[in-house]
ZAZA-264039 format. One line per field, with one value per residue (C-alpha): residue number from 1; residue in three letters; chain; x, y, z. Coordinates in pm, 1 decimal. Example, Ala and Ser with C-alpha at 12.3 -4.5 7.8 and 13.67 -1.06 7.14 Angstrom:
BEGIN
n	[1	2]
res	[ALA	SER]
chain	[A	A]
xx	[1230.0	1367.0]
yy	[-450.0	-106.0]
zz	[780.0	714.0]
This chain:
BEGIN
n	[1	2	3	4	5	6	7	8	9	10	11	12	13	14	15	16	17	18	19	20	21	22	23	24	25	26	27	28	29	30	31	32	33	34	35	36	37	38	39	40	41	42	43	44	45	46	47	48	49	50	51	52	53	54	55	56	57	58	59	60	61	62	63	64	65	66	67	68	69	70	71	72	73	74	75	76	77	78	79	80	81	82	83	84	85	86	87	88	89	90	91	92	93	94	95	96	97	98	99	100	101	102	103	104	105	106	107	108	109	110	111	112	113	114	115	116	117	118	119	120	121	122	123	124	125	126	127	128	129	130	131	132	133	134	135	136	137	138	139	140	141	142	143	144	145	146	147	148	149	150	151	152	153	154	155	156	157	158	159	160	161	162	163	164	165	166	167	168	169	170	171	172	173	174	175	176	177	178	179	180	181	182	183	184	185	186	187	188	189	190	191	192	193	194	195	196	197	198	199	200	201	202	203	204	205	206	207	208	209	210	211	212	213	214	215	216	217	218	219	220	221	222	223	224	225	226	227	228	229	230	231	232	233	234	235	236]
res	[MET	LYS	CYS	LEU	LEU	LEU	HIS	ASP	PRO	ASP	PRO	ARG	TYR	ASP	ASN	VAL	LEU	SER	ASP	ASN	ASN	ILE	GLN	ILE	THR	ASN	LEU	PRO	VAL	LEU	GLN	THR	THR	VAL	LEU	ASN	LEU	ASP	HIS	SER	SER	ASP	ASN	SER	PRO	ALA	LYS	HIS	ASP	GLY	ILE	ILE	ILE	SER	SER	LYS	HIS	GLY	ALA	LYS	PHE	LEU	ILE	LYS	ASN	LYS	ILE	ASP	ILE	SER	GLY	LYS	SER	LEU	ALA	ILE	VAL	GLY	PRO	ALA	THR	ALA	LYS	ILE	VAL	ARG	LYS	TYR	ALA	ASP	GLN	PHE	ASP	ASP	VAL	THR	LEU	VAL	TRP	GLU	ASP	ASN	ALA	SER	LEU	LEU	SER	GLN	THR	ILE	LEU	SER	SER	PHE	PRO	ARG	SER	HIS	SER	TRP	ILE	PHE	TYR	CYS	GLY	ASN	LYS	ALA	LEU	ASP	ILE	LEU	PRO	ARG	THR	LEU	SER	GLU	HIS	GLY	VAL	ARG	LEU	LYS	GLN	LEU	VAL	VAL	TYR	THR	VAL	ASP	LYS	ARG	PRO	GLU	PHE	ASP	LYS	ASP	LEU	SER	LEU	PHE	ASP	VAL	GLY	ALA	PHE	GLU	ALA	VAL	VAL	PHE	PHE	SER	PRO	SER	GLY	VAL	ASP	TYR	THR	GLY	GLU	PHE	LEU	ARG	ASP	LYS	LEU	SER	ASP	ARG	CYS	VAL	LEU	VAL	ALA	PHE	GLY	LYS	SER	THR	ALA	ALA	ALA	LEU	SER	GLN	CYS	PHE	SER	ASN	VAL	PHE	VAL	ILE	ARG	ILE	CYS	GLU	HIS	PRO	THR	PRO	SER	GLY	VAL	LEU	ASP	VAL	LEU	MET	SER	LEU]
chain	[A	A	A	A	A	A	A	A	A	A	A	A	A	A	A	A	A	A	A	A	A	A	A	A	A	A	A	A	A	A	A	A	A	A	A	A	A	A	A	A	A	A	A	A	A	A	A	A	A	A	A	A	A	A	A	A	A	A	A	A	A	A	A	A	A	A	A	A	A	A	A	A	A	A	A	A	A	A	A	A	A	A	A	A	A	A	A	A	A	A	A	A	A	A	A	A	A	A	A	A	A	A	A	A	A	A	A	A	A	A	A	A	A	A	A	A	A	A	A	A	A	A	A	A	A	A	A	A	A	A	A	A	A	A	A	A	A	A	A	A	A	A	A	A	A	A	A	A	A	A	A	A	A	A	A	A	A	A	A	A	A	A	A	A	A	A	A	A	A	A	A	A	A	A	A	A	A	A	A	A	A	A	A	A	A	A	A	A	A	A	A	A	A	A	A	A	A	A	A	A	A	A	A	A	A	A	A	A	A	A	A	A	A	A	A	A	A	A	A	A	A	A	A	A	A	A	A	A	A	A	A	A	A	A	A	A]
xx	[10891.3	10555.6	10585.4	10345.4	10382.4	10204.3	10149.3	9918.9	9950.5	10231.8	10321.7	10693.3	10709.5	10464.4	10653.2	11016.2	10931.3	10696.7	10969.6	11198.2	10959.7	10828.8	10474.9	10347.2	10023.8	9967.0	9770.7	9750.6	9773.2	9722.8	9484.7	9613.0	9403.2	9559.4	9457.6	9312.8	9514.2	9528.3	9855.0	9836.6	10084.2	10387.1	10219.6	10290.8	10591.8	10654.3	10796.9	11061.9	11357.2	11292.8	11053.8	11113.9	10903.9	10948.9	10676.4	10459.1	10165.2	10353.2	10427.4	10037.8	9963.7	10225.4	10067.5	9689.3	9748.5	9930.9	10220.4	10442.4	10801.7	10983.9	11312.0	11268.3	11506.6	11351.4	11474.0	11307.0	11323.3	11304.4	11358.6	10979.3	10887.7	11179.5	11048.2	10701.3	10823.0	11079.7	10804.7	10605.5	10908.3	10972.1	10699.7	10886.1	11213.3	11515.1	11437.4	11702.0	11610.1	11809.3	11707.9	11831.6	11710.3	11621.6	11569.6	11910.5	12106.2	11884.7	11944.5	12319.2	12285.8	12082.1	12357.3	12632.1	12451.4	12254.9	12332.4	12244.3	12045.0	11811.2	11439.4	11246.1	10893.5	10851.6	10533.6	10502.4	10235.3	10097.7	10324.6	10645.1	10965.6	11179.9	11493.3	11490.3	11360.1	11601.4	11906.4	11848.6	11744.6	12077.9	12268.1	12065.7	11861.3	11511.4	11231.1	10845.7	10680.7	10338.6	10117.8	9955.9	9844.8	9714.2	9797.4	9551.1	9503.2	9253.0	8948.1	8921.0	9274.5	9226.5	8936.0	9122.8	9424.6	9196.1	9123.7	9488.6	9689.5	9935.1	10156.9	10234.8	10421.3	10796.9	10874.6	10669.0	10784.7	10706.3	10748.0	10703.7	10723.2	10361.5	10280.2	10453.5	10276.9	9928.7	9997.0	10273.0	10081.0	9803.6	10063.1	10296.2	10105.9	9996.5	10322.7	10545.8	10857.3	11047.0	10912.5	11159.2	11052.2	11198.5	11212.2	11230.4	11521.0	11653.0	11370.5	11130.0	11382.3	11394.9	11006.0	11013.0	11270.8	11069.0	10731.7	10862.1	11125.0	11383.0	11177.4	11190.4	11487.6	11483.3	11654.7	11680.1	11611.0	11866.8	11729.9	11361.5	11313.9	11183.9	11524.9	11619.4	11353.5	11428.3	11793.7	11690.4	11445.3	11692.4	11957.5	11725.6]
yy	[13606.6	13626.8	13487.0	13447.4	13164.0	13204.3	12849.1	12567.2	12428.4	12177.1	11985.3	11977.7	12355.2	12395.9	12151.4	12286.4	12647.0	12617.2	12401.8	12712.3	12963.7	13099.4	13178.8	13100.2	13175.7	12965.0	13142.9	12977.5	13196.2	12982.3	12730.7	12484.8	12294.3	11971.5	11958.8	11668.8	11667.2	11471.8	11260.5	11234.0	11388.6	11583.4	11565.8	11199.7	11133.6	10819.9	11084.5	11212.5	11061.9	11241.4	11424.9	11731.3	11815.7	12118.9	12078.7	11847.5	11946.9	11816.2	11492.6	11468.4	11491.7	11208.4	10984.8	11086.2	10994.8	10671.2	10774.6	10489.5	10615.1	10294.5	10367.0	10727.2	10991.3	11208.4	11540.3	11700.7	12005.0	11982.4	11710.9	11659.5	11649.0	11409.8	11178.3	11169.4	11072.9	10838.8	10625.4	10629.8	10531.8	10221.9	10018.7	10093.0	9952.4	10136.5	10469.9	10724.1	11013.3	11326.7	11620.2	11951.3	12214.3	12467.4	12505.5	12673.7	12384.1	12120.4	12271.0	12250.0	11859.7	11802.8	11940.4	11754.7	11420.2	11347.4	11365.4	11699.6	11491.6	11402.9	11523.2	11634.0	11717.2	11964.1	11919.6	12270.1	12518.7	12841.9	13064.9	12858.4	13070.4	13048.3	12917.4	12552.6	12639.0	12919.9	12749.9	12416.2	12597.2	12804.2	12470.5	12305.9	12075.0	12004.8	12079.2	12051.8	12273.0	12122.3	12309.7	12054.6	12259.0	12615.1	12836.6	13135.7	13324.0	13171.0	13414.3	13411.0	13518.1	13893.0	13834.3	13567.7	13809.4	14095.9	13874.0	13932.8	14227.7	14209.2	14479.6	14256.2	14011.9	14034.3	13802.2	13681.7	13375.4	13380.9	13033.8	13129.1	13412.7	13352.0	13417.1	13749.3	13842.1	13770.5	13929.1	14175.9	14477.5	14403.1	14342.3	14638.9	14895.5	14688.8	14533.5	14698.9	14857.9	14640.4	14314.7	14096.5	13913.5	13575.9	13420.5	13069.2	13082.5	13366.0	13368.8	13461.7	13695.6	13883.4	13913.1	14045.6	14331.1	14420.6	14450.6	14603.4	14833.9	14739.1	14907.7	14590.8	14359.8	14051.8	13739.5	13430.7	13082.2	12871.3	12530.4	12482.7	12281.6	12359.5	12361.6	12612.5	12841.8	12807.9	12896.2	13239.4	13320.5	13242.8	13472.4	13770.5]
zz	[12167.6	11973.0	11625.2	11326.8	11100.6	10769.2	10732.9	10811.3	11163.6	11178.1	11490.6	11377.6	11402.1	11679.4	11909.8	11839.7	11886.6	12168.9	12358.2	12327.0	12467.8	12138.6	12141.4	11802.4	11603.1	11279.5	11001.4	10663.9	10358.2	10053.5	9922.4	9690.2	9411.0	9244.0	8898.5	8693.3	8355.4	8022.7	8010.2	7645.4	7408.2	7555.5	7904.9	7925.5	8166.2	7934.0	7685.7	7914.7	8104.6	8432.0	8652.0	8860.1	9155.2	9365.2	9633.3	9793.0	9576.1	9283.5	9482.2	9544.0	9165.0	9101.8	9356.5	9289.1	8924.9	9001.6	8726.7	8656.8	8735.0	8660.8	8502.1	8572.6	8719.0	8994.4	9097.3	9406.2	9588.0	9964.3	10225.4	10310.5	9939.5	9883.2	10164.4	10009.9	9672.4	9787.7	9956.1	9652.6	9433.0	9647.7	9449.2	9120.5	8969.5	8860.5	8993.0	9042.2	9289.7	9392.2	9604.8	9721.6	9961.7	9696.0	9309.3	9243.2	9411.2	9239.1	8896.9	8960.5	9075.1	8759.0	8542.7	8713.0	8765.5	8440.0	8072.1	7903.3	7660.4	7932.8	7863.9	8187.3	8272.5	8538.0	8771.4	8909.8	9025.7	8856.8	9072.1	9003.1	8971.1	8665.7	8833.6	8722.2	8368.4	8302.7	8437.1	8262.9	7927.8	7940.7	7940.4	7664.9	7877.3	7737.3	7988.8	7963.4	8229.3	8333.6	8581.0	8796.7	9081.0	9149.6	9440.8	9560.5	9853.0	10096.2	10093.6	10472.6	10526.8	10589.1	10816.6	11022.1	11044.0	11180.2	11487.3	11603.5	11733.2	11435.6	11588.2	11881.2	11666.3	11703.9	11404.5	11098.7	10908.6	10538.3	10357.1	9998.1	9742.5	9690.5	10057.7	10011.3	9709.8	9859.9	10212.4	10210.5	10119.1	10370.9	10657.2	10571.8	10746.1	11049.2	11169.9	11421.0	11286.3	11537.1	11399.3	11200.3	10866.3	10841.2	10479.7	10372.8	10111.6	9903.5	9665.6	9939.4	10090.4	9745.6	9740.7	10089.7	9993.7	9701.4	9891.7	10212.4	10054.2	10326.6	10610.0	10821.0	10917.8	10696.4	10796.4	10568.9	10689.2	10470.2	10576.9	10525.6	10862.7	11213.7	11339.5	11063.4	11178.4	11537.7	11465.7	11309.3	11563.4	11854.2	11694.1	11711.8]
């Protein structure tokens, strides 16, 4: 099987998929810039009981700015991001950390594990979905969203993609709704109608359905791990 991963090269995926006779091509879509921000006023984590981080880029902002998280509650999306944050948190006292695979599950964990009086600051990107803010707001939880990184399409993406026979790919893995937004229209007329689109999570699947109008088969990868991707591809 020939598979296009719209992602930076990652040995974890490369090894697991290649070992199972899947021929992969990595093609990163996005470029991310972590911002430098003023921590005064409401931007200061000291004014909040907890911090929500939904990606490794939010974690990079936390570490880059050497933010004191002593006594804080941390709510994290994804195991890889949780691992990064946990390592940073080890140097601070009295830190409570919870994580879930996706924003929907994390919002429910926050509601069930912490007082509704908790005030949160959400380190997010400019393309963040409204799942967490909307759910927490509906339950009266105070949340301050702070855009700490920006996500844009790599200027070289279209040129790089033109180097490949896109119609030969039997599967394409999309890792985020942003990846769909930036590449879907470009790919739509180039993929074989036999190609299967694999989405990381329900939000990415929804973006694919909207962009491709159900022309292609869409499969959801429920667990954001190399083995999760492998399970979907091996089932095709």
